[in-house]
C-alpha positions, 0 to 999 in steps of 0.5 A, spaced: 139 088 445 144 091 450 143 087 457 148 093 459 144 097 465 145 104 465 145 108 471 143 115 471 145 119 477 144 127 480 147 129 486 146 136 490 152 139 494 153 145 498 159 148 493 163 146 487 168 143 491 165 138 494 162 137 486 169 135 483 171 130 489 165 127 486 167 128 480 174 127 479 171 119 483 166 117 479 172 119 473 177 115 477 172 108 476 171 109 469 178 108 469 179 103 472 176 099 469 168 099 473 164 102 469 165 102 460 162 108 459 160 114 462 157 121 461 159 127 467 157 134 469 157 139 473 152 144 475 153 149 477 148 156 479 150 163 477 150 170 479 142 170 477 141 163 479 140 159 473 143 152 472 150 152 468 154 146 465 161 148 469 165 142 466 164 136 463 167 130 460 164 124 456 168 117 455 165 116 447 172 119 442 167 123 439 163 129 443 158 130 440 155 123 442 157 123 448 154 130 449 148 127 446 147 122 452 149 127 456 143 132 454 139 128 452 138 126 461 139 133 462 133 135 458 129 130 462 132 133 469 132 140 467 130 141 459 131 149 459 138 145 462 139 140 457 136 144 450 142 149 452 148 144 453 145 140 446 144 146 441 152 147 440 153 139 439 147 138 435 147 142 429 144 138 423 138 135 423 140 128 424 143 129 430 137 132 433 133 126 430 138 122 434 138 126 440 131 126 440 130 118 440 135 118 446 130 123 450 125 119 448 128 114 451 130 116 458 122 119 458 121 111 457 124 108 462 126 114 468 121 113 472 117 120 472 117 122 480 124 120 481 126 124 473 122 130 477 126 129 484 133 128 480 130 136 477 129 138 485 135 137 487 139 141 481 135 146 483 136 145 489 143 147 491 149 150 489 153 145 485 150 138 482 153 133 478 148 129 473 151 122 471 149 117 465 153 110 466 153 105 462 154 099 468 154 093 467 158 091 473 153 095 477 157 099 480 154 102 486 155 110 483 151 112 489 157 110 494 161 114 491 157 120 492 160 121 498 160 130 498 153 129 496 147 133 501 143 129 497 143 124 491 137 121 486 140 115 483 136 111 477 140 103 477 138 098 472 135 104 467 133 098 461 136 100 454 132 094 450 134 096 444 142 099 446 140 105 444 145 109 449 150 104 449 149 104 440 151 112 442 157 111 446 160 104 442 158 108 435 162 115 437 167 111 438 169 109 432 
Protein backbone atom coordinates (compact mmCIF):
# COMPACT_ATOMS: atom_id res chain seq x y z
CA UNK A 1 0.00 0.00 0.00
CA UNK A 2 1.39 3.39 -0.97
CA UNK A 3 1.44 6.19 1.55
CA UNK A 4 2.72 8.74 -0.91
CA UNK A 5 0.16 11.42 -1.70
CA UNK A 6 -0.64 12.28 -5.28
CA UNK A 7 -1.36 15.80 -6.50
CA UNK A 8 -3.39 16.40 -9.65
CA UNK A 9 -3.64 20.00 -10.81
CA UNK A 10 -5.02 21.93 -13.76
CA UNK A 11 -4.35 25.59 -14.45
CA UNK A 12 -5.46 27.91 -17.21
CA UNK A 13 -3.47 30.77 -18.72
CA UNK A 14 -3.95 33.81 -20.88
CA UNK A 15 -1.24 32.55 -23.23
CA UNK A 16 1.19 29.72 -23.80
CA UNK A 17 4.23 31.69 -22.60
CA UNK A 18 2.72 32.02 -19.11
CA UNK A 19 1.94 28.28 -19.07
CA UNK A 20 5.53 27.51 -20.09
CA UNK A 21 6.90 29.52 -17.15
CA UNK A 22 4.87 27.47 -14.67
CA UNK A 23 5.70 24.25 -16.55
CA UNK A 24 9.38 25.02 -16.01
CA UNK A 25 8.81 25.88 -12.34
CA UNK A 26 7.06 22.54 -11.70
CA UNK A 27 9.75 20.59 -13.56
CA UNK A 28 12.35 22.45 -11.51
CA UNK A 29 10.66 21.17 -8.34
CA UNK A 30 11.10 17.62 -9.61
CA UNK A 31 14.75 18.19 -10.42
CA UNK A 32 15.32 19.63 -6.93
CA UNK A 33 13.90 16.43 -5.43
CA UNK A 34 10.80 18.05 -3.93
CA UNK A 35 8.48 15.60 -5.70
CA UNK A 36 9.12 11.95 -6.54
CA UNK A 37 7.50 11.55 -9.93
CA UNK A 38 5.92 13.92 -12.41
CA UNK A 39 3.78 13.83 -15.55
CA UNK A 40 2.98 17.27 -16.97
CA UNK A 41 1.53 18.73 -20.16
CA UNK A 42 0.94 22.11 -21.73
CA UNK A 43 -2.46 22.17 -23.43
CA UNK A 44 -3.37 24.82 -26.01
CA UNK A 45 -6.34 25.55 -28.22
CA UNK A 46 -5.84 25.27 -31.95
CA UNK A 47 -7.38 27.64 -34.50
CA UNK A 48 -10.66 25.71 -34.32
CA UNK A 49 -10.81 26.01 -30.51
CA UNK A 50 -9.93 22.32 -29.97
CA UNK A 51 -7.59 21.37 -27.14
CA UNK A 52 -4.21 19.97 -28.19
CA UNK A 53 -1.16 18.79 -26.25
CA UNK A 54 1.60 21.23 -27.13
CA UNK A 55 4.34 19.79 -24.92
CA UNK A 56 4.56 17.07 -22.30
CA UNK A 57 7.11 15.39 -20.07
CA UNK A 58 7.26 12.59 -17.55
CA UNK A 59 9.84 11.42 -15.06
CA UNK A 60 9.17 7.80 -16.07
CA UNK A 61 11.95 6.42 -18.24
CA UNK A 62 9.40 4.60 -20.39
CA UNK A 63 7.23 7.29 -21.98
CA UNK A 64 4.23 5.02 -22.42
CA UNK A 65 3.82 4.54 -18.64
CA UNK A 66 4.31 8.18 -17.76
CA UNK A 67 2.13 9.08 -20.70
CA UNK A 68 -0.42 6.57 -19.44
CA UNK A 69 -0.61 8.35 -16.08
CA UNK A 70 -0.96 11.72 -17.80
CA UNK A 71 -3.42 10.37 -20.35
CA UNK A 72 -5.55 8.82 -17.60
CA UNK A 73 -5.77 12.16 -15.79
CA UNK A 74 -6.56 13.93 -19.06
CA UNK A 75 -9.32 11.42 -19.77
CA UNK A 76 -11.05 12.28 -16.48
CA UNK A 77 -10.68 16.03 -17.08
CA UNK A 78 -11.20 16.14 -20.88
CA UNK A 79 -12.11 12.74 -22.30
CA UNK A 80 -11.55 13.55 -26.00
CA UNK A 81 -8.12 15.02 -25.33
CA UNK A 82 -7.09 12.13 -23.08
CA UNK A 83 -8.15 9.44 -25.53
CA UNK A 84 -6.44 11.13 -28.48
CA UNK A 85 -3.27 11.48 -26.38
CA UNK A 86 -3.39 7.82 -25.28
CA UNK A 87 -4.00 6.35 -28.74
CA UNK A 88 -0.38 6.20 -29.91
CA UNK A 89 0.92 5.23 -26.44
CA UNK A 90 -1.31 2.27 -25.68
CA UNK A 91 -1.01 0.09 -28.76
CA UNK A 92 -1.39 -3.30 -27.05
CA UNK A 93 -4.47 -4.66 -25.30
CA UNK A 94 -2.50 -5.05 -22.06
CA UNK A 95 -1.47 -1.39 -22.20
CA UNK A 96 -5.12 -0.34 -22.59
CA UNK A 97 -6.02 -2.50 -19.59
CA UNK A 98 -3.34 -0.73 -17.53
CA UNK A 99 -4.53 2.68 -18.70
CA UNK A 100 -8.11 1.68 -17.93
CA UNK A 101 -7.06 0.87 -14.38
CA UNK A 102 -5.42 4.27 -14.03
CA UNK A 103 -8.49 6.05 -15.43
CA UNK A 104 -10.64 4.14 -12.94
CA UNK A 105 -8.28 5.12 -10.15
CA UNK A 106 -8.59 8.83 -10.95
CA UNK A 107 -12.36 8.49 -11.43
CA UNK A 108 -12.76 7.01 -7.95
CA UNK A 109 -10.33 9.30 -6.14
CA UNK A 110 -10.81 12.79 -7.58
CA UNK A 111 -14.08 14.40 -6.47
CA UNK A 112 -16.41 14.65 -9.48
CA UNK A 113 -17.12 18.35 -8.98
CA UNK A 114 -13.39 19.07 -8.90
CA UNK A 115 -12.79 16.98 -12.05
CA UNK A 116 -15.56 18.92 -13.83
CA UNK A 117 -14.02 22.20 -12.67
CA UNK A 118 -10.64 21.09 -14.02
CA UNK A 119 -12.20 20.31 -17.40
CA UNK A 120 -14.02 23.63 -17.46
CA UNK A 121 -10.75 25.43 -16.70
CA UNK A 122 -8.97 23.79 -19.63
CA UNK A 123 -11.82 24.73 -21.95
CA UNK A 124 -11.93 28.33 -20.70
CA UNK A 125 -8.40 29.44 -21.53
CA UNK A 126 -6.15 29.57 -24.54
CA UNK A 127 -3.47 27.55 -22.71
CA UNK A 128 -3.36 25.27 -19.70
CA UNK A 129 -1.28 22.87 -17.65
CA UNK A 130 -2.19 19.40 -16.44
CA UNK A 131 0.02 18.01 -13.67
CA UNK A 132 0.16 14.63 -11.92
CA UNK A 133 2.80 14.35 -9.20
CA UNK A 134 3.73 11.75 -6.62
CA UNK A 135 4.18 14.28 -3.84
CA UNK A 136 5.32 12.69 -0.53
CA UNK A 137 6.74 15.93 0.85
CA UNK A 138 3.44 17.73 0.29
CA UNK A 139 5.02 20.39 -1.92
CA UNK A 140 2.61 23.24 -2.67
CA UNK A 141 2.22 22.76 -6.40
CA UNK A 142 -0.63 25.26 -6.50
CA UNK A 143 1.71 28.00 -5.28
CA UNK A 144 4.02 27.35 -8.24
CA UNK A 145 1.21 28.08 -10.68
CA UNK A 146 1.93 31.77 -10.20
CA UNK A 147 1.09 32.80 -13.75
CA UNK A 148 -2.26 31.02 -13.88
CA UNK A 149 -5.49 32.90 -14.43
CA UNK A 150 -7.23 30.16 -12.44
CA UNK A 151 -6.35 26.72 -11.09
CA UNK A 152 -7.84 23.65 -9.47
CA UNK A 153 -5.67 21.38 -7.32
CA UNK A 154 -6.49 17.98 -5.87
CA UNK A 155 -3.95 17.32 -3.13
CA UNK A 156 -3.65 14.00 -1.37
CA UNK A 157 -5.45 12.01 -4.05
CA UNK A 158 -5.56 8.57 -2.51
CA UNK A 159 -3.43 5.83 -4.04
CA UNK A 160 -4.27 2.95 -1.68
CA UNK A 161 -2.97 0.22 -3.96
CA UNK A 162 -0.03 2.31 -5.14
CA UNK A 163 -1.34 2.16 -8.72
CA UNK A 164 0.03 5.52 -9.82
CA UNK A 165 3.33 5.19 -8.02
CA UNK A 166 3.70 1.66 -9.44
CA UNK A 167 3.07 2.98 -12.96
CA UNK A 168 6.01 5.33 -12.56
CA UNK A 169 8.22 2.85 -10.70
CA UNK A 170 7.63 0.01 -13.17
CA UNK A 171 8.42 2.35 -16.02
CA UNK A 172 11.84 3.12 -14.62
CA UNK A 173 13.16 -0.40 -14.66
